[in-house]
Each structure stands twice: as C-alpha cells, then as structure tokens.
N, CA and C atoms as an extended XYZ file, in Angstrom:
357
Properties=species:S:1:pos:R:3:atomname:S:1:resname:S:1:resid:I:1 pbc="F F F"
N       -20.421      103.980     -126.037 N   GLN     1
C       -21.233      102.403     -125.929 CA  GLN     1
C       -21.107      102.148     -127.285 C   GLN     1
N       -21.502      101.027     -127.588 N   VAL     2
C       -21.210      100.201     -129.021 CA  VAL     2
C       -22.534       99.438     -128.909 C   VAL     2
N       -23.161       99.274     -129.460 N   GLN     3
C       -24.607       98.264     -129.733 CA  GLN     3
C       -23.923       97.531     -130.741 C   GLN     3
N       -24.354       96.108     -130.795 N   LEU     4
C       -24.259       95.518     -131.318 CA  LEU     4
C       -25.205       94.628     -131.955 C   LEU     4
N       -25.786       94.218     -133.182 N   VAL     5
C       -26.733       93.241     -133.798 CA  VAL     5
C       -26.822       92.527     -134.463 C   VAL     5
N       -26.921       91.333     -134.412 N   GLU     6
C       -26.103       90.322     -135.498 CA  GLU     6
C       -27.642       89.819     -136.016 C   GLU     6
N       -27.127       89.253     -137.359 N   SER     7
C       -28.490       88.482     -137.689 CA  SER     7
C       -27.623       87.860     -139.341 C   SER     7
N       -28.740       87.064     -139.600 N   GLY     8
C       -28.474       86.008     -140.714 CA  GLY     8
C       -28.349       84.716     -140.705 C   GLY     8
N       -28.571       84.158     -138.988 N   GLY     9
C       -28.060       82.952     -138.820 CA  GLY     9
C       -29.387       81.842     -138.951 C   GLY     9
N       -29.452       80.938     -139.043 N   GLY    10
C       -30.722       79.874     -139.569 CA  GLY    10
C       -30.113       78.220     -139.406 C   GLY    10
N       -30.575       77.720     -140.732 N   LEU    11
C       -30.407       76.501     -140.320 CA  LEU    11
C       -30.117       75.932     -141.725 C   LEU    11
N       -29.328       75.400     -142.102 N   VAL    12
C       -28.494       75.221     -143.375 CA  VAL    12
C       -27.811       73.544     -143.434 C   VAL    12
N       -28.009       72.796     -144.101 N   GLN    13
C       -27.755       71.513     -144.828 CA  GLN    13
C       -26.000       71.898     -144.718 C   GLN    13
N       -25.310       70.742     -144.406 N   ALA    14
C       -24.006       70.361     -144.461 CA  ALA    14
C       -23.567       70.864     -145.785 C   ALA    14
N       -22.431       71.603     -146.134 N   GLY    15
C       -21.942       72.145     -147.609 CA  GLY    15
C       -22.887       73.428     -147.747 C   GLY    15
N       -23.999       73.617     -147.315 N   GLY    16
C       -24.131       75.425     -147.565 CA  GLY    16
C       -23.210       76.154     -147.286 C   GLY    16
N       -23.662       77.462     -147.154 N   SER    17
C       -23.482       78.638     -146.414 CA  SER    17
C       -24.233       79.679     -146.183 C   SER    17
N       -23.801       80.527     -145.783 N   LEU    18
C       -24.350       81.569     -144.583 CA  LEU    18
C       -23.457       83.052     -144.599 C   LEU    18
N       -24.183       83.713     -144.736 N   ARG    19
C       -23.348       84.984     -144.457 CA  ARG    19
C       -23.909       85.726     -143.117 C   ARG    19
N       -23.108       86.088     -142.215 N   LEU    20
C       -23.828       86.593     -141.080 CA  LEU    20
C       -23.454       88.134     -141.463 C   LEU    20
N       -24.005       88.845     -140.385 N   SER    21
C       -24.065       90.399     -140.292 CA  SER    21
C       -24.110       91.137     -138.824 C   SER    21
N       -23.212       92.010     -139.040 N   CYS    22
C       -23.180       92.558     -137.322 CA  CYS    22
C       -23.056       93.966     -137.548 C   CYS    22
N       -24.535       94.764     -137.007 N   VAL    23
C       -24.518       95.953     -137.304 CA  VAL    23
C       -24.261       97.046     -136.273 C   VAL    23
N       -23.340       97.958     -136.433 N   ALA    24
C       -23.211       98.727     -134.857 CA  ALA    24
C       -24.017      100.034     -134.741 C   ALA    24
N       -23.940      100.328     -133.949 N   SER    25
C       -24.209      101.933     -133.665 CA  SER    25
C       -23.733      102.251     -132.293 C   SER    25
N       -23.990      103.631     -132.184 N   GLY    26
C       -22.867      104.423     -131.278 CA  GLY    26
C       -22.316      105.019     -131.434 C   GLY    26
N       -20.918      104.782     -130.998 N   ARG    27
C       -19.518      105.538     -131.648 CA  ARG    27
C       -19.250      104.786     -133.012 C   ARG    27
N       -18.089      106.082     -133.355 N   PRO    28
C       -17.790      105.441     -134.743 CA  PRO    28
C       -17.345      104.155     -134.771 C   PRO    28
N       -17.983      103.675     -135.900 N   PHE    29
C       -17.507      101.863     -136.075 CA  PHE    29
C       -15.738      101.868     -136.403 C   PHE    29
N       -15.826      102.539     -137.161 N   SER    30
C       -14.207      103.097     -137.687 CA  SER    30
C       -13.199      102.828     -136.595 C   SER    30
N       -13.429      103.463     -135.654 N   ARG    31
C       -12.836      103.146     -134.218 CA  ARG    31
C       -12.170      101.756     -133.708 C   ARG    31
N       -12.738      100.869     -134.082 N   TYR    32
C       -12.906       99.525     -133.532 CA  TYR    32
C       -12.971       97.957     -134.540 C   TYR    32
N       -11.808       97.432     -133.673 N   ARG    33
C       -11.226       95.898     -134.354 CA  ARG    33
C       -12.665       94.925     -133.929 C   ARG    33
N       -12.822       94.539     -134.891 N   MET    34
C       -14.095       93.690     -134.660 CA  MET    34
C       -13.572       92.372     -134.607 C   MET    34
N       -14.440       91.378     -133.857 N   GLY    35
C       -14.229       89.890     -134.106 CA  GLY    35
C       -15.080       88.885     -134.298 C   GLY    35
N       -15.131       87.885     -134.363 N   TRP    36
C       -16.266       86.931     -134.494 CA  TRP    36
C       -15.870       85.733     -133.546 C   TRP    36
N       -17.297       85.468     -132.197 N   PHE    37
C       -16.958       84.191     -131.391 CA  PHE    37
C       -18.119       83.425     -132.058 C   PHE    37
N       -18.267       81.965     -131.698 N   ARG    38
C       -19.053       80.980     -131.845 CA  ARG    38
C       -19.141       80.246     -130.103 C   ARG    38
N       -20.174       80.040     -129.738 N   GLN    39
C       -20.341       79.057     -128.722 CA  GLN    39
C       -21.093       77.806     -128.668 C   GLN    39
N       -20.457       76.659     -129.552 N   PRO    40
C       -21.225       75.573     -129.595 CA  PRO    40
C       -21.910       74.832     -128.632 C   PRO    40
N       -22.777       74.340     -128.797 N   PRO    41
C       -24.191       73.664     -127.595 CA  PRO    41
C       -23.346       72.874     -126.656 C   PRO    41
N       -23.590       73.483     -125.364 N   GLY    42
C       -22.494       72.515     -124.690 CA  GLY    42
C       -21.130       73.052     -123.949 C   GLY    42
N       -20.626       73.813     -125.010 N   LYS    43
C       -19.533       74.440     -124.883 CA  LYS    43
C       -18.626       75.413     -124.510 C   LYS    43
N       -17.291       75.750     -124.404 N   GLU    44
C       -16.939       76.965     -123.903 CA  GLU    44
C       -17.332       78.072     -125.697 C   GLU    44
N       -17.247       79.406     -125.133 N   ARG    45
C       -17.312       81.145     -126.460 CA  ARG    45
C       -15.772       80.500     -126.961 C   ARG    45
N       -15.491       80.174     -128.494 N   GLU    46
C       -14.443       79.899     -128.981 CA  GLU    46
C       -14.265       81.318     -129.699 C   GLU    46
N       -12.767       81.938     -129.975 N   PHE    47
C       -12.688       82.680     -130.884 CA  PHE    47
C       -12.680       82.260     -132.423 C   PHE    47
N       -13.289       82.518     -133.380 N   VAL    48
C       -13.548       82.579     -134.813 CA  VAL    48
C       -12.380       83.562     -135.543 C   VAL    48
N       -12.595       84.778     -135.525 N   GLY    49
C       -11.282       85.586     -136.276 CA  GLY    49
C       -11.594       86.838     -135.907 C   GLY    49
N       -10.856       87.620     -136.647 N   ARG    50
C       -11.121       88.936     -136.377 CA  ARG    50
C       -10.603       89.902     -137.810 C   ARG    50
N       -10.799       91.629     -137.688 N   ILE    51
C       -10.520       92.175     -138.553 CA  ILE    51
C        -9.911       93.736     -137.788 C   ILE    51
N        -8.907       94.274     -138.184 N   THR    52
C        -8.504       95.427     -138.382 CA  THR    52
C        -9.631       96.196     -138.336 C   THR    52
N        -9.574       97.381     -137.686 N   SER    53
C       -10.340       98.658     -138.161 CA  SER    53
C       -10.411       99.196     -139.321 C   SER    53
N        -9.767       98.874     -140.286 N   ASN    54
C        -9.664       99.866     -141.446 CA  ASN    54
C       -10.193       98.752     -142.411 C   ASN    54
N       -10.007       97.135     -142.003 N   GLY    55
C       -10.349       96.167     -142.907 CA  GLY    55
C        -9.337       95.521     -143.822 C   GLY    55
N        -8.177       95.968     -143.452 N   SER    56
C        -7.048       95.828     -144.015 CA  SER    56
C        -6.413       94.227     -143.638 C   SER    56
N        -6.472       94.039     -142.396 N   THR    57
C        -6.110       92.442     -142.036 CA  THR    57
C        -6.778       91.847     -141.227 C   THR    57
N        -6.879       90.265     -141.564 N   THR    58
C        -7.764       89.496     -140.812 CA  THR    58
C        -6.980       88.150     -140.326 C   THR    58
N        -7.689       87.866     -139.312 N   TYR    59
C        -6.913       86.411     -138.548 CA  TYR    59
C        -7.756       85.613     -138.363 C   TYR    59
N        -7.693       84.532     -138.694 N   TYR    60
C        -8.467       83.281     -138.020 CA  TYR    60
C        -8.223       81.994     -136.944 C   TYR    60
N        -8.992       81.277     -136.913 N   VAL    61
C        -8.227       80.316     -136.087 CA  VAL    61
C        -8.026       79.486     -137.308 C   VAL    61
N        -6.668       78.170     -137.072 N   ASP    62
C        -6.512       77.754     -137.860 CA  ASP    62
C        -7.629       76.402     -138.622 C   ASP    62
N        -8.041       76.259     -137.865 N   SER    63
C        -9.102       75.485     -138.265 CA  SER    63
C       -10.396       75.619     -139.147 C   SER    63
N       -10.240       77.444     -139.371 N   LEU    64
C       -11.404       77.805     -139.801 CA  LEU    64
C       -10.721       78.273     -141.070 C   LEU    64
N        -9.955       78.691     -141.330 N   LYS    65
C        -9.040       79.048     -142.815 CA  LYS    65
C        -9.567       78.281     -143.808 C   LYS    65
N       -10.408       78.882     -144.715 N   GLY    66
C       -10.316       78.600     -145.995 CA  GLY    66
C       -11.882       78.234     -146.538 C   GLY    66
N       -12.517       78.736     -145.350 N   ARG    67
C       -13.913       78.256     -145.044 CA  ARG    67
C       -14.462       79.578     -144.628 C   ARG    67
N       -13.903       80.072     -143.788 N   PHE    68
C       -14.674       81.644     -142.957 CA  PHE    68
C       -13.932       82.396     -143.572 C   PHE    68
N       -14.500       83.784     -143.642 N   SER    69
C       -14.048       85.008     -144.090 CA  SER    69
C       -14.611       85.933     -143.537 C   SER    69
N       -14.042       87.103     -143.146 N   ILE    70
C       -14.495       87.864     -142.379 CA  ILE    70
C       -14.484       89.511     -143.544 C   ILE    70
N       -15.210       90.232     -143.518 N   SER    71
C       -15.424       91.732     -143.944 CA  SER    71
C       -16.221       92.948     -143.399 C   SER    71
N       -15.695       94.040     -143.515 N   ARG    72
C       -16.263       95.044     -143.079 CA  ARG    72
C       -16.387       95.850     -144.122 C   ARG    72
N       -17.876       96.711     -143.972 N   ASP    73
C       -18.601       97.797     -144.643 CA  ASP    73
C       -18.532       99.059     -143.324 C   ASP    73
N       -17.413       99.904     -143.479 N   ASN    74
C       -17.524      100.823     -142.314 CA  ASN    74
C       -18.341      101.828     -142.616 C   ASN    74
N       -18.759      101.842     -143.741 N   ALA    75
C       -20.142      103.390     -144.389 CA  ALA    75
C       -21.077      102.820     -143.656 C   ALA    75
N       -21.048      101.432     -143.372 N   LYS    76
C       -22.610      101.043     -143.351 CA  LYS    76
C       -22.373      100.268     -141.737 C   LYS    76
N       -21.294      100.426     -141.093 N   ASN    77
C       -21.275      100.250     -139.680 CA  ASN    77
C       -21.535       98.616     -139.622 C   ASN    77
N       -21.172       97.749     -140.659 N   THR    78
C       -21.478       96.606     -140.252 CA  THR    78
C       -20.241       95.914     -140.846 C   THR    78
N       -19.839       94.632     -140.058 N   VAL    79
C       -19.335       94.015     -139.935 CA  VAL    79
C       -19.713       91.965     -140.631 C   VAL    79
N       -18.896       91.458     -141.316 N   TYR    80
C       -20.013       90.397     -142.282 CA  TYR    80
C       -18.962       89.061     -141.576 C   TYR    80
N       -19.591       87.874     -141.532 N   LEU    81
C       -19.115       86.536     -141.413 CA  LEU    81
C       -19.473       85.481     -142.635 C   LEU    81
N       -18.495       85.239     -143.653 N   GLN    82
C       -18.879       84.281     -144.670 CA  GLN    82
C       -18.640       83.396     -144.183 C   GLN    82
N       -19.514       81.921     -143.835 N   MET    83
C       -19.244       80.418     -143.605 CA  MET    83
C       -19.737       79.932     -144.914 C   MET    83
N       -18.285       79.179     -145.438 N   ASN    84
C       -18.948       78.405     -146.730 CA  ASN    84
C       -18.708       76.794     -146.379 C   ASN    84
N       -18.741       75.942     -146.740 N   SER    85
C       -19.026       74.610     -146.668 CA  SER    85
C       -18.985       74.298     -145.215 C   SER    85
N       -20.014       74.794     -144.983 N   LEU    86
C       -20.382       74.453     -143.394 CA  LEU    86
C       -20.896       72.886     -142.847 C   LEU    86
N       -20.047       72.592     -141.906 N   LYS    87
C       -20.266       71.189     -141.516 CA  LYS    87
C       -21.270       71.145     -140.016 C   LYS    87
N       -21.807       70.094     -139.601 N   PRO    88
C       -22.478       69.911     -138.238 CA  PRO    88
C       -21.600       70.594     -137.072 C   PRO    88
N       -20.322       70.201     -137.088 N   GLU    89
C       -19.665       71.194     -135.995 CA  GLU    89
C       -19.691       72.620     -136.169 C   GLU    89
N       -20.140       73.054     -137.210 N   ASP    90
C       -20.010       75.090     -136.696 CA  ASP    90
C       -21.402       75.297     -136.169 C   ASP    90
N       -22.165       74.533     -135.775 N   THR    91
C       -23.433       74.787     -135.210 CA  THR    91
C       -23.296       75.486     -133.728 C   THR    91
N       -23.388       76.142     -133.707 N   ALA    92
C       -23.279       77.386     -132.435 CA  ALA    92
C       -24.222       78.701     -132.360 C   ALA    92
N       -23.779       78.975     -131.454 N   VAL    93
C       -24.452       80.662     -131.296 CA  VAL    93
C       -23.001       81.612     -131.738 C   VAL    93
N       -23.468       82.446     -132.969 N   TYR    94
C       -22.497       83.042     -133.415 CA  TYR    94
C       -22.386       84.823     -132.728 C   TYR    94
N       -20.883       85.531     -132.439 N   TYR    95
C       -21.553       86.685     -131.564 CA  TYR    95
C       -20.023       87.064     -132.305 C   TYR    95
N       -20.934       88.763     -132.496 N   CYS    96
C       -19.566       89.583     -132.975 CA  CYS    96
C       -19.247       90.251     -131.816 C   CYS    96
N       -18.177       90.600     -131.693 N   ALA    97
C       -17.459       91.985     -130.564 CA  ALA    97
C       -17.097       92.840     -131.263 C   ALA    97
N       -16.531       93.771     -130.303 N   ALA    98
C       -15.929       95.289     -130.304 CA  ALA    98
C       -14.743       95.630     -130.091 C   ALA    98
N       -13.510       95.685     -130.110 N   ALA    99
C       -12.655       96.375     -129.198 CA  ALA    99
C       -11.862       97.290     -129.571 C   ALA    99
N       -12.210       98.409     -128.554 N   ILE   100
C       -11.422       99.536     -129.039 CA  ILE   100
C       -10.118       99.443     -129.303 C   ILE   100
N        -9.180      100.050     -129.816 N   ILE   101
C        -8.342      100.357     -131.138 CA  ILE   101
C        -7.016      100.389     -129.540 C   ILE   101
N        -6.373       99.988     -129.715 N   GLY   102
C        -5.018       99.885     -128.491 CA  GLY   102
C        -5.192       99.315     -127.068 C   GLY   102
N        -6.283       98.696     -126.999 N   GLY   103
C        -7.413       98.246     -125.862 CA  GLY   103
C        -6.712       96.506     -125.649 C   GLY   103
N        -7.217       95.701     -124.527 N   THR   104
C        -7.221       94.574     -124.551 CA  THR   104
C        -8.153       94.191     -124.486 C   THR   104
N        -8.303       92.781     -125.187 N   GLY   105
C        -9.895       92.000     -125.035 CA  GLY   105
C       -11.026       93.039     -125.751 C   GLY   105
N       -12.347       92.378     -125.642 N   TYR   106
C       -13.163       92.718     -126.580 CA  TYR   106
C       -14.340       93.459     -125.323 C   TYR   106
N       -14.431       95.065     -126.040 N   ASP   107
C       -15.566       95.494     -125.078 CA  ASP   107
C       -16.766       95.705     -125.209 C   ASP   107
N       -17.457       95.275     -126.390 N   TYR   108
C       -18.702       95.156     -126.747 CA  TYR   108
C       -18.904       94.227     -127.546 C   TYR   108
N       -20.373       93.570     -126.980 N   TRP   109
C       -20.800       92.190     -127.617 CA  TRP   109
C       -22.001       91.981     -128.285 C   TRP   109
N       -22.568       91.591     -129.121 N   GLY   110
C       -24.034       91.204     -129.633 CA  GLY   110
C       -24.508       90.156     -128.947 C   GLY   110
N       -26.238       90.042     -128.980 N   GLN   111
C       -26.689       89.217     -128.254 CA  GLN   111
C       -26.603       87.497     -129.146 C   GLN   111
N       -25.493       87.541     -130.240 N   GLY   112
C       -25.748       86.206     -130.799 CA  GLY   112
C       -26.597       86.152     -131.899 C   GLY   112
N       -26.057       84.711     -132.801 N   THR   113
C       -27.028       84.521     -133.303 CA  THR   113
C       -27.398       83.072     -133.632 C   THR   113
N       -28.339       82.209     -133.942 N   GLN   114
C       -28.028       80.826     -133.934 CA  GLN   114
C       -27.719       80.318     -135.527 C   GLN   114
N       -26.709       79.539     -135.196 N   VAL   115
C       -26.379       78.406     -136.471 CA  VAL   115
C       -26.431       77.228     -136.625 C   VAL   115
N       -27.649       76.541     -137.538 N   THR   116
C       -27.412       75.355     -137.049 CA  THR   116
C       -27.079       74.502     -138.360 C   THR   116
N       -26.458       73.732     -138.417 N   VAL   117
C       -25.854       72.571     -139.821 CA  VAL   117
C       -26.195       71.440     -139.764 C   VAL   117
N       -27.255       70.921     -140.501 N   SER   118
C       -27.921       69.897     -140.259 CA  SER   118
C       -26.924       68.728     -141.530 C   SER   118
N       -26.909       67.542     -141.097 N   SER   119
C       -26.230       66.392     -141.774 CA  SER   119
C       -26.802       65.772     -142.787 C   SER   119
C-alpha cells in the first residue's frame, strides 16, 4: 500500500507559477512510476505527465510541454510538478498517482490539491 499526499496548490494569477509536491509513504517510492493528472471543473480527469521510477525519463501531453515539468527526489519520497506561465484553463484539482513498475494503469492516488488561476 502507498499513501500519496499532494500539496502546493492555491490561487495564482495568470502568468504565475506553482510547484506541487506529492509525498509518498508506505512501500519503497523508487519502485513506482509516478504520474500527474488533473480534473478541471465540470470535466473528466485528464493526464498531465509522468516520470519513470528513477527519474530519467518524463512524458507530457503535447498541450503542456514547455510549461509543465515533472521531477522526483527518491530520497525524499517526493514527486514534483512545476507549472509555469499558468493560464485560467489550468484551473483544476491536481492529483498524483503511483504505478507499479511493469504494471498497467495507476494503482494509488492522492486526494488532490486545488489549483485556481485567475485572469
């Protein structure tokens, strides 16, 4: 079992930046591929990006490339989502998720953190 807790959300003006953190507890963090997702108000949850277990490779949806970046510190059991040049349409609840290496899908989810971008 892995517990995930996101933090760092809040209200920011358009053009600003936020860094979200997701701290994991439970099983060894380095065994998991980590992903970030978001759910805008009134919409389905959508994939933002992911990072491999050792942090060597990241992948982002095309629409967010260049503005969002994911990193991790396995010594701190933490994955980060750096969001720059934020837009009102980035307003959403942001979730981190953990996937067991070699598995399919994501096995554990955090409770989410609200990000609101004002125009």
